[in-house]
C-alpha positions as CSV (number, residue, x, y, z in Angstrom):
1,M,0.0,0.0,0.0
2,E,2.8,2.4,0.9
3,G,4.6,1.6,-2.3
4,R,1.5,2.4,-4.4
5,R,1.1,5.8,-2.6
6,Y,4.7,6.6,-3.3
7,D,4.2,5.7,-7.0
8,R,1.2,8.0,-7.2
9,R,3.1,10.9,-5.6
10,R,6.0,10.3,-7.9
11,R,3.7,10.3,-11.0
12,R,2.1,13.5,-9.8
13,R,5.5,15.2,-9.4
14,L,6.5,14.1,-12.9
15,L,3.2,15.2,-14.4
16,I,3.5,18.7,-12.9
17,F,7.0,19.0,-14.1
18,A,6.1,17.9,-17.6
19,L,3.1,20.2,-17.8
20,C,5.2,23.2,-16.6
21,L,8.0,22.5,-19.1
22,G,5.4,22.0,-21.9
23,F,4.1,25.5,-21.3
24,L,7.6,26.9,-21.7
25,V,8.4,25.0,-24.9
26,A,5.1,26.1,-26.5
27,G,5.0,29.6,-25.0
28,A,5.1,33.0,-26.8
29,S,8.5,34.2,-27.8
30,H,8.5,37.2,-25.5
31,V,7.4,35.2,-22.5
32,V,10.8,33.7,-21.9
33,S,14.0,33.5,-23.9
34,G,16.8,31.0,-23.8
35,Q,16.6,27.4,-22.7
36,S,18.5,28.0,-19.4
37,V,15.9,30.6,-18.4
38,D,13.1,28.2,-19.4
39,M,14.5,25.5,-17.1
40,E,14.9,28.0,-14.3
41,L,11.4,29.2,-14.5
42,S,10.0,25.7,-14.9
43,A,11.8,24.7,-11.7
44,V,10.1,27.5,-9.8
45,W,6.7,26.6,-11.3
46,K,7.2,23.0,-10.2
47,Q,8.0,24.0,-6.7
48,I,5.0,26.2,-6.3
49,A,2.6,23.6,-7.8
50,Q,3.9,20.9,-5.4
51,G,3.3,23.2,-2.4
52,P,0.6,24.0,-3.3
53,G,1.1,27.8,-3.2
54,V,-0.4,31.0,-4.5
55,F,1.6,33.7,-6.3
56,D,-0.1,36.7,-4.6
57,H,3.0,38.9,-4.9
58,G,6.7,38.7,-5.5
59,S,9.6,39.4,-3.2
60,R,9.8,42.8,-1.5
61,Q,13.5,42.6,-1.9
62,I,13.9,42.8,-5.7
63,S,16.1,45.6,-6.9
64,P,15.5,47.9,-8.7
65,P,11.9,47.8,-7.3
66,G,9.2,46.6,-9.6
67,F,5.6,45.2,-9.8
68,A,3.4,43.4,-12.3
69,I,0.1,44.6,-13.7
70,T,-2.8,42.2,-14.3
71,T,-6.2,42.9,-15.7
72,D,-9.3,40.6,-15.4
73,L,-11.8,40.0,-18.1
74,C,-14.8,38.5,-16.3
75,P,-18.1,38.1,-18.1
76,S,-19.7,41.5,-18.5
77,T,-22.5,43.2,-20.3
78,K,-20.4,46.4,-20.6
79,P,-17.9,47.2,-23.3
80,W,-14.3,46.5,-22.5
81,N,-12.1,49.4,-21.2
82,R,-10.1,50.0,-24.4
83,P,-8.6,53.2,-23.1
84,L,-6.9,51.2,-20.3
85,Y,-5.0,49.1,-22.7
86,E,-4.3,52.0,-25.0
87,M,-2.7,53.7,-22.1
88,L,-0.4,50.7,-21.5
89,V,0.5,50.6,-25.2
90,A,1.4,54.4,-25.1
91,L,3.6,53.8,-22.1
92,G,5.3,50.9,-23.8
93,E,6.1,53.2,-26.8
94,K,7.8,55.6,-24.4
95,L,9.8,52.7,-23.0
96,H,10.6,51.5,-26.6
97,K,9.5,48.0,-25.8
98,P,6.3,45.9,-25.5
99,F,4.5,46.8,-22.3
100,P,4.1,43.7,-20.0
101,V,0.6,42.9,-18.7
102,G,-1.1,39.8,-17.5
103,I,-4.7,39.3,-18.7
104,A,-6.9,36.9,-16.9
105,V,-9.6,36.0,-19.5
106,S,-12.8,34.1,-19.0
107,G,-14.5,31.9,-21.6
108,R,-17.7,33.8,-21.5
109,W,-15.9,37.1,-22.1
110,M,-14.0,35.6,-25.1
111,E,-17.3,34.4,-26.6
112,K,-19.0,37.8,-26.3
113,Y,-16.2,40.1,-27.3
114,P,-14.2,38.5,-30.1
115,D,-13.3,41.8,-31.7
116,A,-11.8,43.1,-28.4
117,L,-9.8,39.9,-28.1
118,R,-8.5,40.2,-31.6
119,Q,-7.4,43.8,-30.9
120,M,-5.4,42.6,-27.8
121,M,-3.9,39.8,-29.8
122,A,-2.9,42.3,-32.5
123,W,-1.2,44.6,-30.0
124,D,0.7,41.6,-28.7
125,K,1.7,40.4,-32.2
126,A,2.8,43.9,-33.1
127,G,5.1,44.1,-30.1
128,K,3.1,46.9,-28.4
129,L,2.0,44.7,-25.5
130,A,3.7,41.6,-24.0
131,I,0.7,39.7,-22.8
132,T,0.9,36.8,-20.3
133,W,-2.5,35.1,-20.7
134,I,-4.1,33.7,-17.5
135,N,-6.9,31.2,-17.5
136,H,-9.8,32.8,-15.6
137,S,-12.3,29.8,-15.9
138,D,-14.9,29.2,-18.5
139,T,-18.2,30.5,-17.0
140,H,-16.7,32.4,-14.0
141,P,-19.4,31.2,-11.6
142,V,-20.3,33.6,-8.8
143,K,-23.3,32.2,-6.9
144,G,-22.5,29.8,-4.1
145,N,-19.1,31.3,-3.4
146,F,-17.5,31.2,-6.8
147,L,-15.5,28.1,-7.7
148,V,-15.6,26.8,-4.2
149,N,-19.2,25.8,-4.7
150,P,-19.2,22.0,-4.6
151,K,-21.8,21.9,-7.3
152,V,-19.4,23.5,-9.8
153,D,-17.4,21.1,-12.0
154,F,-14.0,22.7,-11.3
155,T,-11.9,20.6,-13.6
156,R,-14.3,21.3,-16.5
157,E,-14.2,25.0,-15.8
158,V,-10.4,25.0,-16.1
159,E,-10.0,22.6,-18.9
160,I,-12.7,24.0,-21.2
161,Q,-11.2,27.5,-21.0
162,A,-7.7,26.1,-21.5
163,D,-8.9,24.4,-24.7
164,R,-10.5,27.6,-25.8
165,M,-7.3,29.6,-25.2
166,R,-5.3,27.0,-27.1
167,K,-7.6,27.2,-30.1
168,A,-7.3,31.0,-30.0
169,G,-3.5,30.8,-29.8
170,I,-3.2,32.6,-26.5
171,F,-2.2,29.7,-24.2
172,N,1.3,30.8,-23.2
173,A,1.7,30.2,-19.4
174,P,0.4,27.8,-16.7
175,Y,-1.3,30.6,-14.7
176,F,-4.9,30.5,-13.4
177,R,-6.7,33.1,-11.4
178,F,-9.6,32.1,-9.2
179,P,-12.7,34.3,-9.8
180,G,-13.1,36.7,-6.9
181,L,-9.7,35.4,-5.7
182,I,-11.8,32.9,-3.7
183,F,-10.5,29.3,-3.3
184,N,-10.0,26.7,-0.7
185,F,-7.3,24.0,-0.2
186,T,-9.2,21.4,-2.1
187,R,-9.6,23.6,-5.2
188,L,-6.0,24.7,-5.0
189,Q,-4.8,21.1,-4.8
190,Q,-6.9,20.2,-7.8
191,L,-5.5,23.1,-9.7
192,S,-1.9,22.2,-8.9
193,E,-2.5,18.6,-9.9
194,M,-3.5,19.9,-13.3
195,G,-0.1,21.7,-13.5
196,Y,-1.4,25.3,-13.0
197,I,-0.1,28.1,-10.8
198,A,-2.6,30.2,-8.9
199,V,-2.0,33.9,-9.4
200,G,-3.6,36.1,-6.8
201,A,-3.0,39.8,-6.1
202,D,-1.9,42.0,-3.2
203,A,-2.8,45.3,-4.9
204,W,-6.5,45.1,-6.0
205,L,-6.6,48.8,-6.4
206,A,-10.4,49.2,-6.2
207,K,-10.3,47.6,-2.7
208,G,-7.8,50.2,-1.5
209,Q,-4.7,48.0,-1.6
210,R,-1.5,49.9,-2.3
211,V,1.2,49.0,-4.7
212,R,4.4,47.9,-3.1
213,N,7.7,46.5,-4.3
214,G,6.9,43.0,-5.8
215,S,3.2,43.7,-6.0
216,V,0.8,41.9,-8.4
217,V,-1.6,44.7,-9.3
218,L,-5.2,43.9,-10.2
219,V,-7.8,45.9,-12.1
220,H,-10.7,44.9,-14.2
221,G,-10.6,45.7,-17.9
222,N,-14.1,44.5,-18.7
223,G,-15.8,47.8,-18.0
224,N,-17.0,46.9,-14.5
225,E,-14.4,48.6,-12.5
226,K,-13.8,52.2,-13.5
227,F,-12.6,53.3,-10.1
228,G,-9.7,50.8,-10.1
229,V,-8.7,51.6,-13.6
230,R,-8.7,55.3,-12.7
231,L,-6.4,54.6,-9.7
232,L,-4.0,52.7,-12.0
233,K,-3.9,55.6,-14.5
234,I,-3.2,58.0,-11.7
235,Y,-0.5,55.8,-10.2
236,L,1.3,55.3,-13.6
237,K,1.1,59.0,-14.3
238,L,2.7,59.8,-10.9
239,K,5.4,57.2,-11.4
240,E,6.0,57.7,-15.1
241,K,9.4,59.4,-14.7
242,E,10.6,56.7,-12.4
243,I,9.4,54.0,-14.8
244,L,11.0,55.7,-17.8
245,S,14.3,56.1,-16.0
246,G,14.3,52.4,-14.9
247,K,14.2,53.3,-11.2
248,L,10.8,51.6,-11.0
249,R,10.0,48.6,-13.3
250,V,6.8,47.2,-14.6
251,L,7.5,43.4,-14.9
252,S,5.8,40.5,-16.5
253,L,4.6,37.8,-14.1
254,N,7.4,35.5,-15.3
255,E,10.0,38.2,-14.8
256,L,8.6,39.0,-11.3
257,L,8.6,35.4,-10.3
258,K,12.1,34.7,-11.6
259,E,13.6,37.8,-9.9
260,S,11.8,37.0,-6.7
261,A,13.0,33.4,-6.7
262,K,16.6,34.8,-7.0
263,A,16.0,37.2,-4.1
264,E,14.4,34.5,-2.0
265,P,15.4,31.1,-3.1
266,E,13.2,29.4,-0.5
267,L,10.2,31.2,-2.1
268,Q,9.2,32.9,1.2
269,F,7.1,35.3,-0.8
270,I,4.7,32.6,-1.9
271,S,1.5,32.0,0.1
272,W,1.8,28.3,1.0
273,I,-1.7,26.9,1.7
274,Q,-2.4,24.2,4.2
275,P,-5.6,22.2,4.7
276,K,-7.8,23.2,7.6
277,S,-7.4,21.0,10.6
278,K,-10.5,19.1,11.6
């Protein structure tokens, strides 16, 4: 019996490693570059998935200081916030490089706004944005405590959206963001067994959380969160000189994770989740 349990654990570790490596091999060219960097990032992904852990923010010790911007595209009846992304494109042009942004996209949003998706993909292809795409579930259930609801088929929510992203050509990283940032140990463990890394946020601007060194910033680009977007615009305007001079950096999720792992090799910045004791 003990031998069979060991074999299952070993197979799970190998599966997680294979899935993480597969993302890197098939990823977009500007997500990572160089085989040595690929293996380095893959090793970090593997360690987080085995935890399991949540990438809420990076290390507070990275230097020069930096942060990552992520935007969520939950299902919405409102038009997308195009000016938000145009602002990021404009800042990237001033920096003379693609502007890094993580976009957590839901299946329902992709179905309803194909033109907006094509525009984002065009910016990415043209080197105006460097998008890290994040799986944000298929239907983005809200009732019954989001994906924690036991009636929700969690695996199906993740896999259907992953398949949709592959078909659209935007499947370039093993990142998943729980709707509402709501999860429990069971769901996180399921997610890690599928080879995904949960991306949270420590600077959800509309909730009054401030940007710090190593922060993962969250705003909604689906038209539902004008206040958070306004705060991001103000922040970037205030910090523009520092960003253009390199004293403050806007990093991709991959860059933030790799630099944080170098600053804290034991990955102390990761939120390691444990099951609740009975």
